[in-house]
BALOBA-1460 file (C-alpha; in Angstrom, 3 decimals):
// residues 255
<rec num="1" residu="m" x="-4.353" y="-2.883" z="-20.101"/>
<rec num="2" residu="a" x="-3.720" y="-5.758" z="-17.708"/>
<rec num="3" residu="s" x="-6.428" y="-8.291" z="-16.963"/>
<rec num="4" residu="f" x="-6.195" y="-9.779" z="-13.481"/>
<rec num="5" residu="r" x="-8.041" y="-13.040" z="-12.819"/>
<rec num="6" residu="h" x="-6.909" y="-13.451" z="-9.214"/>
<rec num="7" residu="a" x="-5.704" y="-10.791" z="-6.763"/>
<rec num="8" residu="f" x="-4.535" y="-10.751" z="-3.138"/>
<rec num="9" residu="i" x="-4.898" y="-7.430" z="-1.300"/>
<rec num="10" residu="t" x="-3.916" y="-6.735" z="2.310"/>
<rec num="11" residu="g" x="-5.508" y="-4.056" z="4.450"/>
<rec num="12" residu="a" x="-8.712" y="-4.661" z="2.508"/>
<rec num="13" residu="s" x="-11.241" y="-3.977" z="5.271"/>
<rec num="14" residu="s" x="-11.151" y="-0.188" z="4.887"/>
<rec num="15" residu="g" x="-9.778" y="2.735" z="2.944"/>
<rec num="16" residu="l" x="-7.668" y="2.270" z="-0.164"/>
<rec num="17" residu="g" x="-7.486" y="-1.514" z="0.172"/>
<rec num="18" residu="r" x="-11.255" y="-1.848" z="0.404"/>
<rec num="19" residu="g" x="-11.691" y="0.467" z="-2.540"/>
<rec num="20" residu="l" x="-9.264" y="-1.528" z="-4.671"/>
<rec num="21" residu="a" x="-10.892" y="-4.828" z="-3.684"/>
<rec num="22" residu="l" x="-14.319" y="-3.586" z="-4.770"/>
<rec num="23" residu="h" x="-12.939" y="-2.074" z="-7.966"/>
<rec num="24" residu="y" x="-11.337" y="-5.292" z="-9.128"/>
<rec num="25" residu="a" x="-14.164" y="-7.540" z="-7.951"/>
<rec num="26" residu="r" x="-16.582" y="-5.466" z="-10.025"/>
<rec num="27" residu="a" x="-14.221" y="-5.875" z="-12.973"/>
<rec num="28" residu="g" x="-14.425" y="-9.669" z="-12.706"/>
<rec num="29" residu="t" x="-11.322" y="-10.389" z="-10.633"/>
<rec num="30" residu="t" x="-11.529" y="-12.889" z="-7.791"/>
<rec num="31" residu="v" x="-10.073" y="-10.915" z="-4.905"/>
<rec num="32" residu="y" x="-8.658" y="-12.510" z="-1.767"/>
<rec num="33" residu="a" x="-9.213" y="-9.662" z="0.682"/>
<rec num="34" residu="a" x="-6.982" y="-9.845" z="3.762"/>
<rec num="35" residu="a" x="-7.307" y="-7.913" z="7.026"/>
<rec num="36" residu="r" x="-7.618" y="-8.514" z="10.761"/>
<rec num="37" residu="r" x="-11.358" y="-7.797" z="11.035"/>
<rec num="38" residu="r" x="-13.256" y="-10.781" z="9.653"/>
<rec num="39" residu="e" x="-16.642" y="-9.116" z="10.140"/>
<rec num="40" residu="a" x="-15.578" y="-6.164" z="8.010"/>
<rec num="41" residu="l" x="-14.288" y="-8.499" z="5.311"/>
<rec num="42" residu="e" x="-17.521" y="-10.475" z="5.327"/>
<rec num="43" residu="a" x="-19.471" y="-7.244" z="4.971"/>
<rec num="44" residu="l" x="-17.229" y="-6.347" z="2.041"/>
<rec num="45" residu="a" x="-17.909" y="-9.723" z="0.425"/>
<rec num="46" residu="r" x="-21.660" y="-9.175" z="0.736"/>
<rec num="47" residu="e" x="-21.574" y="-5.729" z="-0.839"/>
<rec num="48" residu="t" x="-23.450" y="-5.554" z="-4.134"/>
<rec num="49" residu="d" x="-23.723" y="-9.363" z="-4.243"/>
<rec num="50" residu="l" x="-20.025" y="-9.910" z="-4.812"/>
<rec num="51" residu="q" x="-19.737" y="-13.033" z="-2.649"/>
<rec num="52" residu="a" x="-18.205" y="-15.026" z="-5.471"/>
<rec num="53" residu="a" x="-15.708" y="-12.281" z="-6.336"/>
<rec num="54" residu="i" x="-14.341" y="-11.437" z="-2.871"/>
<rec num="55" residu="v" x="-12.891" y="-14.111" z="-0.590"/>
<rec num="56" residu="p" x="-12.304" y="-12.916" z="3.010"/>
<rec num="57" residu="v" x="-8.933" y="-13.799" z="4.558"/>
<rec num="58" residu="a" x="-8.777" y="-12.970" z="8.279"/>
<rec num="59" residu="l" x="-5.123" y="-12.237" z="8.926"/>
<rec num="60" residu="d" x="-2.724" y="-10.174" z="11.024"/>
<rec num="61" residu="v" x="0.016" y="-9.338" z="8.535"/>
<rec num="62" residu="c" x="2.515" y="-8.800" z="11.365"/>
<rec num="63" residu="d" x="2.397" y="-12.541" z="12.076"/>
<rec num="64" residu="a" x="4.717" y="-13.624" z="9.266"/>
<rec num="65" residu="e" x="4.083" y="-17.339" z="9.734"/>
<rec num="66" residu="a" x="0.327" y="-16.825" z="9.712"/>
<rec num="67" residu="q" x="0.610" y="-14.615" z="6.654"/>
<rec num="68" residu="e" x="2.624" y="-17.273" z="4.830"/>
<rec num="69" residu="a" x="0.130" y="-20.008" z="5.718"/>
<rec num="70" residu="a" x="-2.811" y="-17.881" z="4.568"/>
<rec num="71" residu="f" x="-1.083" y="-16.813" z="1.378"/>
<rec num="72" residu="r" x="0.010" y="-20.322" z="0.427"/>
<rec num="73" residu="g" x="-3.518" y="-21.550" z="1.056"/>
<rec num="74" residu="a" x="-4.899" y="-18.843" z="-1.210"/>
<rec num="75" residu="e" x="-2.330" y="-19.656" z="-3.896"/>
<rec num="76" residu="a" x="-3.362" y="-23.291" z="-3.794"/>
<rec num="77" residu="a" x="-7.016" y="-22.288" z="-4.092"/>
<rec num="78" residu="v" x="-6.374" y="-20.325" z="-7.286"/>
<rec num="79" residu="g" x="-4.191" y="-23.077" z="-8.716"/>
<rec num="80" residu="g" x="-0.868" y="-21.244" z="-8.732"/>
<rec num="81" residu="a" x="0.428" y="-17.695" z="-8.759"/>
<rec num="82" residu="f" x="-1.745" y="-14.641" z="-8.275"/>
<rec num="83" residu="d" x="-1.901" y="-12.176" z="-11.143"/>
<rec num="84" residu="l" x="-1.877" y="-9.219" z="-8.755"/>
<rec num="85" residu="v" x="-0.704" y="-8.849" z="-5.142"/>
<rec num="86" residu="v" x="-1.051" y="-5.501" z="-3.368"/>
<rec num="87" residu="a" x="0.591" y="-4.927" z="0.018"/>
<rec num="88" residu="n" x="-1.639" y="-2.142" z="1.278"/>
<rec num="89" residu="a" x="-1.962" y="-2.704" z="5.047"/>
<rec num="90" residu="g" x="-0.800" y="0.382" z="6.896"/>
<rec num="91" residu="v" x="-1.030" y="2.280" z="10.172"/>
<rec num="92" residu="s" x="0.056" y="5.678" z="11.417"/>
<rec num="93" residu="e" x="1.015" y="6.836" z="14.894"/>
<rec num="94" residu="p" x="2.721" y="10.074" z="15.955"/>
<rec num="95" residu="s" x="6.470" y="9.662" z="16.424"/>
<rec num="96" residu="s" x="7.870" y="13.031" z="17.384"/>
<rec num="97" residu="a" x="11.407" y="13.002" z="18.758"/>
<rec num="98" residu="r" x="10.169" y="15.043" z="21.727"/>
<rec num="99" residu="d" x="7.812" y="12.266" z="22.818"/>
<rec num="100" residu="l" x="9.096" y="9.151" z="21.083"/>
<rec num="101" residu="r" x="7.590" y="5.814" z="22.131"/>
<rec num="102" residu="w" x="9.428" y="2.737" z="20.942"/>
<rec num="103" residu="s" x="6.160" y="0.781" z="20.828"/>
<rec num="104" residu="a" x="4.699" y="3.205" z="18.285"/>
<rec num="105" residu="v" x="7.863" y="3.164" z="16.175"/>
<rec num="106" residu="r" x="7.945" y="-0.621" z="16.164"/>
<rec num="107" residu="r" x="4.253" y="-1.008" z="15.273"/>
<rec num="108" residu="v" x="4.443" y="1.417" z="12.348"/>
<rec num="109" residu="l" x="7.590" y="-0.180" z="10.939"/>
<rec num="110" residu="d" x="6.285" y="-3.717" z="11.493"/>
<rec num="111" residu="v" x="2.997" y="-3.103" z="9.669"/>
<rec num="112" residu="n" x="3.990" y="-0.616" z="7.002"/>
<rec num="113" residu="a" x="7.426" y="-1.893" z="6.045"/>
<rec num="114" residu="t" x="8.243" y="-5.389" z="7.304"/>
<rec num="115" residu="a" x="4.817" y="-6.950" z="6.756"/>
<rec num="116" residu="a" x="4.496" y="-5.379" z="3.300"/>
<rec num="117" residu="c" x="7.886" y="-6.713" z="2.255"/>
<rec num="118" residu="v" x="6.877" y="-10.166" z="3.516"/>
<rec num="119" residu="t" x="3.709" y="-10.021" z="1.386"/>
<rec num="120" residu="v" x="5.737" y="-9.217" z="-1.708"/>
<rec num="121" residu="a" x="8.341" y="-11.890" z="-0.926"/>
<rec num="122" residu="l" x="5.602" y="-14.506" z="-0.600"/>
<rec num="123" residu="a" x="4.176" y="-13.608" z="-3.997"/>
<rec num="124" residu="l" x="7.340" y="-13.468" z="-6.077"/>
<rec num="125" residu="p" x="8.487" y="-17.113" z="-6.373"/>
<rec num="126" residu="a" x="5.362" y="-18.385" z="-8.131"/>
<rec num="127" residu="m" x="5.129" y="-15.279" z="-10.319"/>
<rec num="128" residu="i" x="8.757" y="-15.578" z="-11.420"/>
<rec num="129" residu="s" x="8.322" y="-19.271" z="-12.098"/>
<rec num="130" residu="r" x="5.264" y="-18.547" z="-14.257"/>
<rec num="131" residu="g" x="6.921" y="-15.598" z="-15.970"/>
<rec num="132" residu="r" x="4.288" y="-12.956" z="-15.257"/>
<rec num="133" residu="g" x="2.469" y="-11.136" z="-12.473"/>
<rec num="134" residu="t" x="2.292" y="-7.809" z="-10.659"/>
<rec num="135" residu="v" x="3.358" y="-7.039" z="-7.093"/>
<rec num="136" residu="a" x="2.603" y="-3.612" z="-5.660"/>
<rec num="137" residu="v" x="3.040" y="-1.774" z="-2.382"/>
<rec num="138" residu="v" x="1.148" y="1.266" z="-1.164"/>
<rec num="139" residu="s" x="3.834" y="3.652" z="-0.009"/>
<rec num="140" residu="s" x="3.199" y="7.410" z="0.302"/>
<rec num="141" residu="l" x="4.379" y="10.826" z="-0.801"/>
<rec num="142" residu="a" x="5.452" y="11.072" z="2.848"/>
<rec num="143" residu="g" x="8.262" y="8.655" z="2.031"/>
<rec num="144" residu="f" x="10.187" y="11.196" z="-0.038"/>
<rec num="145" residu="r" x="11.505" y="13.149" z="2.941"/>
<rec num="146" residu="g" x="11.253" y="13.338" z="6.722"/>
<rec num="147" residu="l" x="8.187" y="15.217" z="8.013"/>
<rec num="148" residu="p" x="7.754" y="16.667" z="11.504"/>
<rec num="149" residu="g" x="6.250" y="14.305" z="14.062"/>
<rec num="150" residu="q" x="6.078" y="11.392" z="11.614"/>
<rec num="151" residu="g" x="9.555" y="9.877" z="11.667"/>
<rec num="152" residu="a" x="8.418" y="6.255" z="11.841"/>
<rec num="153" residu="y" x="5.727" y="6.696" z="9.196"/>
<rec num="154" residu="c" x="8.044" y="8.471" z="6.760"/>
<rec num="155" residu="a" x="10.782" y="5.906" z="7.355"/>
<rec num="156" residu="s" x="8.410" y="3.003" z="6.734"/>
<rec num="157" residu="k" x="7.246" y="4.463" z="3.428"/>
<rec num="158" residu="a" x="10.762" y="5.389" z="2.322"/>
<rec num="159" residu="a" x="11.813" y="1.791" z="3.017"/>
<rec num="160" residu="l" x="9.100" y="0.520" z="0.686"/>
<rec num="161" residu="q" x="10.173" y="2.860" z="-2.099"/>
<rec num="162" residu="t" x="13.778" y="1.669" z="-1.942"/>
<rec num="163" residu="f" x="12.761" y="-1.982" z="-1.582"/>
<rec num="164" residu="m" x="10.577" y="-1.868" z="-4.683"/>
<rec num="165" residu="e" x="13.179" y="0.005" z="-6.701"/>
<rec num="166" residu="s" x="15.683" y="-2.758" z="-5.961"/>
<rec num="167" residu="l" x="13.122" y="-5.394" z="-6.942"/>
<rec num="168" residu="r" x="12.490" y="-3.687" z="-10.266"/>
<rec num="169" residu="v" x="16.196" y="-3.904" z="-11.020"/>
<rec num="170" residu="d" x="16.285" y="-7.597" z="-10.091"/>
<rec num="171" residu="l" x="13.074" y="-8.489" z="-11.936"/>
<rec num="172" residu="r" x="14.074" y="-7.114" z="-15.327"/>
<rec num="173" residu="g" x="13.446" y="-9.789" z="-17.956"/>
<rec num="174" residu="t" x="11.298" y="-11.986" z="-15.696"/>
<rec num="175" residu="g" x="7.891" y="-10.728" z="-16.862"/>
<rec num="176" residu="v" x="7.026" y="-9.708" z="-13.278"/>
<rec num="177" residu="r" x="6.200" y="-6.085" z="-12.522"/>
<rec num="178" residu="a" x="6.973" y="-4.322" z="-9.223"/>
<rec num="179" residu="i" x="4.909" y="-1.183" z="-8.677"/>
<rec num="180" residu="t" x="5.200" y="1.519" z="-6.014"/>
<rec num="181" residu="i" x="2.063" y="3.540" z="-5.266"/>
<rec num="182" residu="n" x="2.556" y="6.908" z="-3.551"/>
<rec num="183" residu="p" x="-0.755" y="8.504" z="-2.529"/>
<rec num="184" residu="g" x="-1.083" y="11.955" z="-1.102"/>
<rec num="185" residu="f" x="-3.982" y="12.807" z="1.201"/>
<rec num="186" residu="v" x="-7.086" y="10.662" z="0.648"/>
<rec num="187" residu="k" x="-10.363" y="10.701" z="2.574"/>
<rec num="188" residu="t" x="-10.100" y="7.492" z="4.624"/>
<rec num="189" residu="d" x="-10.426" y="6.453" z="8.252"/>
<rec num="190" residu="m" x="-6.694" y="7.047" z="8.614"/>
<rec num="191" residu="t" x="-6.890" y="10.718" z="7.656"/>
<rec num="192" residu="a" x="-10.277" y="11.427" z="9.254"/>
<rec num="193" residu="g" x="-8.702" y="12.388" z="12.578"/>
<rec num="194" residu="n" x="-6.070" y="14.729" z="11.153"/>
<rec num="195" residu="t" x="-6.335" y="18.242" z="12.556"/>
<rec num="196" residu="f" x="-3.800" y="19.848" z="10.234"/>
<rec num="197" residu="p" x="-4.329" y="21.081" z="6.656"/>
<rec num="198" residu="m" x="-4.346" y="18.355" z="3.982"/>
<rec num="199" residu="p" x="-3.683" y="20.017" z="0.622"/>
<rec num="200" residu="f" x="-5.263" y="18.469" z="-2.471"/>
<rec num="201" residu="l" x="-7.285" y="16.019" z="-0.373"/>
<rec num="202" residu="m" x="-8.768" y="13.393" z="-2.708"/>
<rec num="203" residu="e" x="-12.034" y="11.508" z="-2.540"/>
<rec num="204" residu="l" x="-11.512" y="7.762" z="-2.123"/>
<rec num="205" residu="p" x="-13.151" y="6.731" z="-5.453"/>
<rec num="206" residu="d" x="-10.917" y="9.155" z="-7.343"/>
<rec num="207" residu="a" x="-7.809" y="7.788" z="-5.647"/>
<rec num="208" residu="v" x="-8.827" y="4.204" z="-6.406"/>
<rec num="209" residu="k" x="-9.269" y="5.066" z="-10.099"/>
<rec num="210" residu="v" x="-5.751" y="6.506" z="-10.263"/>
<rec num="211" residu="m" x="-4.265" y="3.497" z="-8.471"/>
<rec num="212" residu="a" x="-6.088" y="0.970" z="-10.629"/>
<rec num="213" residu="a" x="-5.125" y="2.771" z="-13.829"/>
<rec num="214" residu="g" x="-1.473" y="2.621" z="-12.810"/>
<rec num="215" residu="l" x="-1.690" y="-1.047" z="-11.865"/>
<rec num="216" residu="d" x="-3.476" y="-1.971" z="-15.080"/>
<rec num="217" residu="a" x="-0.912" y="-0.092" z="-17.164"/>
<rec num="218" residu="g" x="2.010" y="-1.615" z="-15.258"/>
<rec num="219" residu="r" x="3.529" y="1.739" z="-14.382"/>
<rec num="220" residu="a" x="6.604" y="1.375" z="-12.173"/>
<rec num="221" residu="v" x="5.630" y="4.276" z="-9.885"/>
<rec num="222" residu="v" x="2.189" y="5.810" z="-9.374"/>
<rec num="223" residu="s" x="2.319" y="9.126" z="-7.466"/>
<rec num="224" residu="f" x="-0.707" y="11.364" z="-6.972"/>
<rec num="225" residu="p" x="-2.267" y="13.891" z="-6.889"/>
<rec num="226" residu="l" x="0.006" y="15.610" z="-9.386"/>
<rec num="227" residu="p" x="0.139" y="19.082" z="-7.742"/>
<rec num="228" residu="l" x="1.152" y="17.631" z="-4.371"/>
<rec num="229" residu="y" x="3.626" y="15.250" z="-6.003"/>
<rec num="230" residu="v" x="5.306" y="18.162" z="-7.792"/>
<rec num="231" residu="a" x="5.479" y="20.129" z="-4.538"/>
<rec num="232" residu="v" x="6.995" y="17.145" z="-2.716"/>
<rec num="233" residu="k" x="9.597" y="16.650" z="-5.457"/>
<rec num="234" residu="v" x="10.593" y="20.308" z="-5.200"/>
<rec num="235" residu="l" x="10.946" y="20.012" z="-1.426"/>
<rec num="236" residu="s" x="12.960" y="16.822" z="-1.883"/>
<rec num="237" residu="a" x="15.486" y="18.686" z="-3.974"/>
<rec num="238" residu="l" x="16.139" y="21.330" z="-1.321"/>
<rec num="239" residu="p" x="19.447" y="21.187" z="0.572"/>
<rec num="240" residu="r" x="19.192" y="19.981" z="4.159"/>
<rec num="241" residu="l" x="20.085" y="23.392" z="5.594"/>
<rec num="242" residu="i" x="17.052" y="24.873" z="3.854"/>
<rec num="243" residu="y" x="14.629" y="21.960" z="4.101"/>
<rec num="244" residu="e" x="14.887" y="21.140" z="7.797"/>
<rec num="245" residu="p" x="14.040" y="24.621" z="9.154"/>
<rec num="246" residu="l" x="11.252" y="24.897" z="6.585"/>
<rec num="247" residu="a" x="9.767" y="21.494" z="7.443"/>
<rec num="248" residu="g" x="9.877" y="22.292" z="11.151"/>
<rec num="249" residu="r" x="7.322" y="25.081" z="10.790"/>
<rec num="250" residu="g" x="4.313" y="22.776" z="10.750"/>
<rec num="251" residu="p" x="3.068" y="19.170" z="10.731"/>
<rec num="252" residu="t" x="2.059" y="17.349" z="7.575"/>
<rec num="253" residu="r" x="1.536" y="13.760" z="6.483"/>
<rec num="254" residu="s" x="0.258" y="11.851" z="3.454"/>
<rec num="255" residu="r" x="-1.908" y="8.751" z="2.929"/>
């Protein structure tokens, strides 16, 4: 089991990122928790007297220069490379081809894909130089195939899966791990407004336990819950002529 002394987690003001930040802080990790809402981060730092374990980092991850400045400052504060960096920040907006807004497509791709890749790129040099460390991205089961009305979201998550797979190939022998996390439906603010069925919906604490177990074990890919993952893999194997009419029968989305 891995032991992380210092961690940097984006999207830490709510949902999965907040849950991971609390989990590791309670385990003794000093967590640099990054998000746009400083007040939410400060509230997180005060929770259960964890002021010394959680360091708020007010940051818009879409501002690459600001993200680099904040990350380098945090690296300097911990005296070198982080042990764990999780690119978790994510958004979702409808992107149906029948009512496609370029602004929504751009925002989803900027936050979910580009900003996450920047976070990982910032972390790698010091980790490689030190010869150890873990970088992770929170992708989604929605990244395995295109879902109706969620083209931008699915594309952003698929991009992360391919990006991390390439990194794993490149990082062999360096001592640095690259982990892809693919959640299904989890009870968070992001899924609270969904009006469609969410099969195998997980409670946040249960999802955090699965994620942390995968990170601690250094598993290359962490996909959950198992029944939904199996269903998604079966759908992914279907030929296009079968899958596309089937997928068009109803909306669905993960994360």
